[in-house]
Backbone bond lengths (Angstrom), bond angles and torsions (degrees), N, CA, C in turn:
res aa  C-N    CA-C-N  psi(-1)  N-CA   C-N-CA  omega(-1)  CA-C   N-CA-C  phi
1 M - - - 1.448 - - 1.528 108.81 -
2 N 1.328 116.40 127.08 1.459 122.71 179.29 1.527 108.60 -94.81
3 T 1.347 117.89 97.26 1.455 122.56 -175.80 1.521 110.92 -100.88
4 T 1.330 115.34 138.46 1.455 122.66 178.76 1.531 107.45 -150.47
5 T 1.308 117.22 -170.18 1.461 120.24 174.27 1.530 108.62 -105.81
6 L 1.304 115.56 154.81 1.463 122.04 -174.02 1.524 112.56 -56.48
7 N 1.315 117.47 -37.22 1.461 120.95 -178.35 1.523 113.65 -66.46
8 Q 1.330 118.40 -15.49 1.464 122.20 -178.79 1.526 113.41 -85.29
9 L 1.328 117.20 -12.00 1.459 120.11 -177.00 1.526 111.81 -81.31
10 K 1.310 114.89 153.79 1.468 121.84 -179.13 1.522 111.07 -103.44
11 R 1.318 115.92 165.26 1.462 122.41 178.12 1.525 109.88 -53.30
12 G 1.329 116.04 134.12 1.455 121.23 178.95 1.522 114.04 91.81
13 S 1.334 117.27 -8.46 1.465 120.40 179.76 1.521 110.72 -75.40
14 R 1.327 114.89 150.56 1.464 121.80 172.89 1.526 107.43 -113.33
15 A 1.337 115.68 149.73 1.463 119.38 -178.90 1.526 110.37 -153.03
16 R 1.326 114.45 161.53 1.469 122.32 174.72 1.528 106.65 -120.73
17 V 1.326 116.86 129.97 1.459 121.12 179.04 1.525 108.63 -67.06
18 V 1.336 115.52 129.51 1.459 122.31 179.83 1.521 111.00 -104.33
19 D 1.344 116.58 -42.91 1.463 120.66 -176.00 1.519 109.20 -160.00
20 L 1.328 115.18 159.64 1.463 122.73 176.06 1.516 108.34 -123.92
21 D 1.330 116.82 153.94 1.456 121.90 177.38 1.529 108.31 -68.36
22 H 1.312 117.08 105.85 1.464 121.97 -174.13 1.527 113.53 -73.53
23 R 1.319 117.63 -6.83 1.472 120.41 178.53 1.526 111.73 -77.22
24 D 1.328 117.06 -18.23 1.466 121.78 -176.77 1.532 109.35 -109.64
25 T 1.327 116.67 83.71 1.462 120.88 -174.64 1.527 112.73 -66.29
26 K 1.330 118.00 -32.72 1.470 119.84 177.82 1.524 110.21 -65.40
27 L 1.323 116.57 -41.64 1.459 119.97 178.96 1.523 110.78 -66.18
28 I 1.325 117.91 -40.83 1.467 120.90 178.71 1.525 109.96 -58.34
29 A 1.343 117.22 -43.94 1.465 120.90 179.46 1.527 110.79 -64.04
30 K 1.322 117.13 -42.13 1.467 121.79 179.56 1.526 110.49 -62.61
31 L 1.327 116.41 -46.11 1.459 120.69 -178.52 1.525 111.16 -67.72
32 A 1.321 116.85 -40.08 1.469 120.43 179.10 1.526 110.67 -62.35
33 A 1.327 117.28 -38.43 1.464 120.97 178.54 1.525 111.18 -64.19
34 R 1.313 116.91 -23.57 1.464 122.47 178.92 1.521 112.58 -95.52
35 G 1.319 117.07 2.04 1.460 120.38 178.80 1.516 114.31 90.16
36 L 1.329 117.59 5.75 1.462 121.02 179.86 1.518 109.75 -90.38
37 V 1.303 115.22 86.41 1.458 123.48 178.77 1.526 107.32 -127.90
38 P 1.329 118.01 159.68 1.471 118.65 177.98 1.522 111.47 -52.38
39 G 1.338 114.63 131.78 1.459 121.84 -178.79 1.523 113.45 99.86
40 A 1.327 117.54 -19.61 1.468 121.01 179.92 1.524 110.31 -69.74
41 E 1.337 115.63 139.31 1.467 120.73 176.61 1.511 109.20 -103.04
42 L 1.328 115.86 145.02 1.459 122.04 -176.71 1.516 110.51 -145.25
43 S 1.321 115.04 166.85 1.467 122.13 174.71 1.516 108.36 -128.43
44 I 1.326 115.53 148.91 1.462 121.08 177.75 1.523 108.33 -91.16
45 V 1.328 116.52 118.03 1.460 122.31 178.64 1.523 109.26 -86.81
46 R 1.341 116.51 -41.84 1.463 121.29 178.80 1.519 108.02 -146.43
47 S 1.335 116.35 130.46 1.456 119.98 175.84 1.525 108.22 -90.78
48 G 1.313 116.00 168.35 1.461 120.53 -178.73 1.520 110.58 109.89
49 D 1.317 115.57 -160.08 1.457 120.79 -178.50 1.522 109.49 -127.09
50 P 1.318 117.91 107.95 1.460 126.18 7.81 1.523 112.04 -83.65
51 L 1.311 114.24 156.74 1.457 123.63 174.69 1.521 107.14 -85.36
52 L 1.307 117.96 134.12 1.456 121.33 179.32 1.520 108.21 -110.83
53 I 1.340 116.32 123.70 1.456 121.38 -177.44 1.522 110.69 -120.39
54 F 1.322 114.81 158.77 1.462 122.75 176.13 1.522 106.40 -118.73
55 V 1.340 116.45 117.43 1.465 121.39 179.53 1.525 108.45 -143.42
56 D 1.317 116.84 136.30 1.477 121.34 179.75 1.526 112.58 49.75
57 E 1.317 116.72 45.59 1.463 123.58 177.51 1.534 113.96 62.30
58 S 1.334 116.62 22.07 1.466 121.95 177.07 1.520 109.16 -130.85
59 R 1.310 115.77 153.55 1.465 121.29 175.33 1.514 108.78 -107.93
60 W 1.335 115.37 137.44 1.454 121.87 -179.43 1.519 109.75 -135.83
61 A 1.327 115.89 146.31 1.464 121.98 175.17 1.520 108.69 -102.48
62 L 1.325 115.59 137.22 1.457 121.86 175.60 1.514 108.95 -129.49
63 S 1.324 117.29 140.47 1.459 120.45 174.94 1.529 108.69 -71.46
64 T 1.315 116.09 162.92 1.461 120.47 176.82 1.523 110.00 -59.50
65 A 1.335 116.90 -41.33 1.471 121.10 -179.75 1.531 110.93 -60.29
66 E 1.335 117.57 -39.56 1.467 120.97 177.88 1.525 110.55 -69.80
67 A 1.329 116.70 -45.23 1.465 121.64 -177.43 1.528 112.19 -63.68
68 E 1.329 117.36 -29.53 1.468 121.35 177.72 1.522 112.23 -65.16
69 K 1.310 117.39 -19.65 1.466 122.09 -176.27 1.525 113.02 -95.91
70 V 1.350 116.43 7.22 1.460 121.47 -179.20 1.533 108.66 -114.43
71 A 1.335 116.04 111.48 1.466 121.02 176.86 1.523 108.30 -84.94
72 V 1.333 116.01 132.13 1.459 120.97 -177.00 1.528 111.26 -133.99
73 E 1.320 114.58 156.85 1.456 121.94 169.98 1.513 106.68 -95.65
74 D 1.313 117.49 121.45 1.464 122.02 179.69 1.518 108.74 -73.79
75 L 1.341 116.59 119.24 1.467 122.06 -179.14 1.521 112.36 -99.42
76 G 1.325 117.16 7.59 1.464 120.54 178.97 1.511 112.01 92.86
77 L 1.313 115.46 -166.72 1.448 121.10 -177.59 1.520 111.42 -85.73
78 S 1.302 114.90 147.13 1.467 121.64 178.39 1.516 109.01 -73.72
79 L 1.317 116.67 143.67 1.452 121.53 175.96 1.519 111.61 -84.36
80 I 1.324 116.09 -15.35 1.464 122.21 -178.98 1.507 109.13 -104.98
81 H 1.321 116.73 130.63 1.456 120.54 177.60 1.523 108.98 -70.37
82 I 1.298 116.14 127.59 1.462 121.46 -176.99 1.509 110.50 -94.35
């Protein structure tokens, strides 16, 4: 398993959420409301700050500081242009 943090992925990458920084309960609640929970799969629409992701048929922006707190399994590049 190739694990990294969400902020390290590039545009077009796919990933599966592995873990969240449990010290930041407000962020966990915010991410959960957006569908970012362990096991969720996502795609990177735009890298940088803010990072734009596609998860559960929705697009969400995350700051670099937020994305650093999301551990993901890198699933490689998406075959579909986002």
